Structures are given as structure tokens and as C-alpha cells.
C-alpha positions in Angstrom: 112.8 -67.0 4.2 109.2 -68.0 5.1 109.4 -66.2 8.4 109.9 -62.9 6.6 106.8 -63.4 4.4 104.4 -63.9 7.3 104.5 -60.2 8.4 104.0 -59.1 4.8 101.0 -61.4 4.4 99.4 -60.2 7.6 100.0 -56.5 6.6 98.5 -57.2 3.2 95.5 -58.9 4.7 94.9 -55.9 7.0 95.2 -53.5 4.1 92.6 -55.7 2.2 90.3 -55.7 5.1 90.5 -51.9 5.5 89.7 -51.5 1.8 86.4 -53.4 1.9 83.3 -51.7 3.2 79.5 -52.1 2.9 76.6 -49.7 2.5 73.2 -50.4 4.1 69.9 -50.4 2.2 68.4 -46.9 1.6 71.8 -45.3 2.3 74.5 -43.7 0.1 78.2 -43.4 0.9 80.4 -40.5 -0.3 83.9 -41.6 -1.2 86.8 -39.1 -1.4 90.4 -39.5 -2.6 92.9 -37.1 -1.0 90.0 -34.9 0.0 88.4 -34.8 -3.5 85.1 -36.3 -4.4 85.5 -39.7 -6.0 82.1 -41.2 -6.2 78.9 -42.3 -4.6 78.4 -45.9 -3.4 74.9 -47.3 -2.9 73.8 -50.3 -0.9 76.1 -53.4 -1.2 79.7 -54.5 -0.8 82.4 -52.1 -2.1 86.2 -51.6 -2.2 88.4 -48.5 -1.7 92.1 -48.1 -1.7 93.2 -47.8 1.9 95.1 -44.7 2.9 94.2 -43.0 -0.5 90.4 -43.3 -0.3 88.1 -42.6 2.6 84.4 -42.5 3.3 83.5 -38.8 3.8 80.0 -39.5 5.0 76.8 -41.4 4.6 73.4 -40.0 3.4 70.1 -41.5 4.7 67.7 -41.9 1.8 64.7 -42.8 3.9 61.8 -40.4 4.5 62.7 -38.3 7.6 60.6 -36.0 9.8 61.6 -32.7 11.3 59.4 -31.1 14.0 59.6 -27.3 14.2 57.9 -25.3 17.0 57.1 -21.8 15.9 55.7 -19.0 18.1 54.0 -16.1 16.3 51.2 -13.6 16.6 47.8 -13.7 14.9 45.9 -10.8 13.4 43.8 -10.3 16.6 47.1 -10.0 18.6 47.0 -13.5 20.2 50.3 -15.3 20.6 50.1 -18.9 19.5 52.6 -21.8 19.1 52.4 -24.0 16.1 54.1 -27.3 15.7 55.0 -27.9 12.0 56.0 -31.5 11.0 58.1 -31.5 7.8 58.5 -34.9 6.1 61.4 -34.8 3.6 63.7 -37.2 1.7 67.1 -36.9 -0.1 66.7 -37.3 -3.8 68.8 -40.2 -4.8 70.0 -38.6 -8.0 71.1 -35.5 -6.1 73.1 -37.0 -3.2 76.1 -34.9 -4.2 74.1 -31.7 -3.7 72.6 -32.8 -0.5 76.0 -33.7 1.0 78.2 -30.8 -0.2 75.8 -27.8 -0.6 74.3 -27.7 2.9 76.2 -27.8 6.1 73.2 -28.4 8.3 70.0 -29.2 6.3 67.8 -29.3 9.4 68.7 -25.7 10.3 68.0 -24.6 6.8 64.5 -26.3 6.8 63.7 -24.8 10.2 64.6 -21.3 9.0 62.3 -21.6 6.0 59.4 -22.9 8.2 59.8 -19.9 10.6 59.8 -17.5 7.7 56.7 -18.9 6.0 54.7 -19.4 9.2 55.5 -15.9 10.5 54.4 -14.5 7.2 51.1 -16.4 6.9 49.7 -16.6 10.5 49.7 -12.8 11.2 47.2 -12.4 8.3 44.7 -14.7 10.1 42.6 -14.4 13.3 42.9 -17.1 15.9 39.8 -19.0 14.8 41.0 -18.9 11.2 44.3 -20.4 12.2 42.4 -23.5 13.5 40.1 -23.6 10.4 42.8 -22.9 7.8 45.7 -24.9 9.2 45.9 -26.9 5.9 46.5 -23.6 4.0 49.4 -22.9 6.3 50.8 -26.4 5.7 50.5 -26.0 1.9 52.2 -22.6 2.0 55.1 -24.1 4.0 55.4 -27.1 1.6 55.5 -24.9 -1.5 58.1 -22.5 -0.1 60.3 -25.4 1.1 60.0 -27.3 -2.2 61.2 -24.3 -4.2 64.1 -23.7 -1.9 65.3 -27.2 -1.0 65.0 -29.0 -4.4 68.2 -27.3 -5.5 70.0 -28.8 -2.5 68.8 -32.3 -3.3 65.9 -32.5 -0.8 62.3 -33.4 -1.7 59.6 -32.1 0.7 57.1 -35.0 0.9 54.5 -33.3 3.1 54.1 -30.7 5.8 51.6 -31.0 8.6 50.4 -28.5 11.3 50.2 -31.0 14.1 49.5 -28.7 17.0 48.1 -25.2 17.6 48.6 -24.0 21.2 47.4 -20.5 22.1 48.4 -18.7 25.2 47.1 -20.2 28.4 44.9 -17.3 29.3 43.4 -17.3 25.8 42.6 -21.0 26.1 40.9 -20.4 29.4 38.8 -17.5 27.9 37.8 -19.7 24.9 36.8 -22.5 27.3 34.7 -20.0 29.3 33.0 -18.8 26.1 32.3 -22.3 25.0 31.0 -23.2 28.5 28.8 -20.1 28.6 27.4 -20.9 25.1 26.5 -24.5 26.1 25.0 -23.3 29.4 22.8 -20.8 27.4 21.6 -23.6 25.1 21.0 -25.9 28.1 19.0 -23.1 29.9 16.9 -22.6 26.7 16.1 -26.3 26.6 15.3 -26.4 30.3 13.0 -23.3 29.9 11.2 -25.0 27.0 10.8 -28.2 29.0 9.4 -26.2 32.0 7.0 -24.4 29.7 5.8 -27.7 28.2 5.2 -29.1 31.7 3.3 -25.9 32.8 1.1 -26.0 29.7 0.5 -29.7 30.2 -0.3 -29.2 33.9 -2.7 -26.3 33.1 -4.5 -28.4 30.5 -4.7 -31.3 32.9 -6.1 -29.0 35.6 -8.6 -27.4 33.2 -9.8 -30.9 32.2 -10.0 -31.9 35.8 -12.0 -28.8 36.7 -14.3 -29.4 33.8 -14.9 -33.0 34.7 -15.3 -32.0 38.4 -17.9 -29.4 37.5 -19.7 -31.9 35.2 -19.7 -34.4 38.1 -21.1 -31.8 40.5 -23.8 -30.9 38.0 -24.7 -34.5 37.5 -24.7 -35.1 41.2 -27.0 -32.1 41.8 -29.3 -33.2 39.0 -29.5 -36.7 40.4 -30.2 -35.3 43.9 -33.0 -33.1 42.5 -34.5 -36.1 40.7 -34.3 -38.2 43.8 -36.0 -35.5 45.9 -38.7 -35.2 43.2 -39.3 -38.9 43.3 -39.3 -38.9 47.1 -42.0 -36.2 47.2 -44.1 -38.1 44.7 -43.9 -41.3 46.8 -44.9 -39.4 50.0 -47.8 -37.7 48.2 -49.1 -41.0 47.1 -49.4 -42.1 50.8 -51.3 -39.0 51.9 -48.4 -36.8 53.0 -48.6 -33.2 51.6 -45.7 -31.5 49.9 -44.7 -29.3 52.9 -44.6 -32.3 55.3 -42.7 -34.4 52.7 -40.1 -31.7 52.3 -39.7 -31.4 56.1 -39.3 -35.2 56.4 -36.6 -35.2 53.6 -34.7 -32.3 55.2 -34.8 -34.0 58.6 -33.5 -37.3 57.0 -30.7 -35.5 55.2 -29.8 -33.6 58.4 -29.3 -36.8 60.3 -27.5 -38.5 57.4 -25.0 -35.5 57.5 -24.5 -35.9 61.3 -23.9 -39.7 60.8 -21.3 -39.0 58.0 -19.5 -36.5 60.1 -19.4 -38.8 63.1 -17.9 -41.6 61.0 -14.9 -39.4 60.0 -12.1 -39.6 62.6 -9.9 -36.9 61.1 -12.7 -34.3 60.4 -12.5 -30.8 61.9 -14.9 -29.7 64.7 -18.3 -28.7 63.3 -21.2 -27.5 65.5 -24.6 -28.3 64.1 -28.0 -28.4 65.8 -29.1 -32.1 66.4 -32.7 -31.8 67.6 -35.6 -32.9 65.3 -36.9 -29.3 65.3 -33.7 -28.2 63.5 -34.8 -29.8 60.2 -38.1 -28.0 60.4 -36.4 -24.7 61.2 -34.0 -25.1 58.2 -37.0 -25.9 55.9 -38.9 -22.8 57.2 -35.9 -20.6 56.7 -35.4 -21.9 53.1 -39.1 -21.3 52.3 -39.0 -17.8 53.8 -35.9 -17.1 51.8 -37.5 -18.3 48.5 -40.7 -16.3 49.3 -38.8 -13.1 50.0 -36.8 -13.6 46.8 -40.0 -14.0 44.8 -41.5 -10.9 46.3 -38.5 -8.9 45.4 -38.7 -10.2 41.8 -42.4 -9.2 41.6 -41.7 -5.7 43.0 -39.0 -5.2 40.4 -41.3 -6.3 37.6 -44.0 -3.8 38.7 -41.4 -0.9 38.9 -40.2 -1.8 35.4 -43.7 -1.9 34.1 -44.4 1.6 35.5 -41.3 3.0 33.8 -42.2 1.4 30.5 -39.3 -1.0 30.4 -39.8 -4.2 28.5 -42.9 -3.0 26.5 -43.2 -3.4 22.8 -42.7 0.0 21.0 -45.4 -0.9 18.5 -48.1 -1.4 21.2 -48.5 2.0 22.8 
């Protein structure tokens, strides 16, 4: 008698095991009896009647993300590809609608995203698409929320995660950007060059001024030295003409000595006899005398013509 009970016990144990099932956290199980909806089982340990009841499916209650790649045209006739990321979640109170009303919810969401994006983007230029991508995301979210809430889906957020224009358009935009930056760089370089030129010109002007001042001071000191030398020679009985000749001869030989000490100087031919100093002095005196005579003649001619007289003294 006991041997006949063993198969029944084993069979009953198998039936019991098949009737027990578990549901994971953030998941709901749909139970049907003879193909008809029986109930929704949430996380935990549950029991169903074997053969009569079956688990028709399980619904994920976590936040999910669907990436949709849409290609469309902008207002300025540029084809662009947008990647729209839709974050959605099944409403726990509407698991029945989410399971039975939609055959493929991902395809439904994708269709709505295509419809909204291709309605919004053609109204914008390419630059506006980059600047107003949040407006596109908001429009997609509003449209999806209105459509999907009746099917048990809550749209948490939509994001425009990528905007990819045509390759030629991107290259053109990069060239425009590069040209603009080169233009700005050229303007800065030109301004820097102008500043350098102005600074150099100011430095040269200051250098010329100081150089001229130095030459004037040098000549003033030379004249003062010559005057003192002539006074010293006059005190020892040498007249002015002899003193001037002596100074010229001395400076002449000082010049020859200075040229001889320079190893890299160019070839210069100068008279080196003592008579040369006297000749240079005579030439200078003759030149000054002729200059004075010309000045006197011009004064006489102006006096004959009446130039320079006071009109009141006729």
C-alpha cells in the first residue's frame, strides 16, 4: 500500500513546486487563468494553480531609457541627425494598461519622437537647433506625456544628447570658425606690430634728440676749449692768428694719430706735412672773409632799394 503512495506524493510535490513563483523587486507579474487576466503580482513569493494559471509576462517598473536617432532637415536646408534620449517608467497603478494596450511600447515612443522632431526642427535654422535643443526636448516630452500616459507610461525626461550635421556642413562650419579666429589673431598681431613700431619710433626720436644734444654740447665744449687755448697763447706773446694756426696743426696731428690707431678704419688720404695745418687755416679764413664780403654787399643792395628802412623815417 505504501509503494502506491510514493508516486502520488512525488506528483503532488511537483505540482506544489510548479505553483510557487517569486517576483523580483521593481517588477510586476501578470497572471492569467485560461487566457483571461487574473491579477497582478508584485515583488515577493506568490502561488498559482498549476495547469490552470500561468504567468503571462513581467513588467519592469524601473526607469528605462530609449535612444532614438532622427534625421531631418532644418529651415536653411541642412540635413542633421539628432539623438533623442527618452527616459520613461511604467506607472505602477497602470500595469494592466502598459501590458495589454501596447504591443511594442518602444516602437510607439519612437514614432512619437520622429513625429515631434520632424515637426519642430524644420522651423529652425542650424544654429538655432544647437541653441534651442532644450526647446526640442520639452516639445518631445509634452507630446509623449499626453500620448503615453493613457497606456500606463510616464515620461520622466527627454534629452537631445547629440546633434550631428552633414559632414560637409561641419567642415564648412569649422572653416568659418577657423577663419574668424585667424582674423582676430591677425588683428591682435597688427596691433602688437603697431605698438612696436610706435615704441621704436619714439625710442629713435629720443635717441636722435639726445644725440643732437650731445653733439651740441660737444661743439660748445670744443669752442670753449679753443677760446681758452687762444687766451693762454695770447698771454705768452703769441698773437691770435699764430695761436689759431698752432691749434689747427695740433688737431690735425691728433686726427692722424686717431686714424692710425683704428685697425678696421677705411682708407683716408690726408696731407701730413706741417704746412697742411697752415693751409687749412688760411682756407678757412679766406672762406669766412668771402662770406662776410658777400653779406656786406647784400646789405648795401638792400639799403639802395629801401629794404629794411623804417617807414616813418623818410
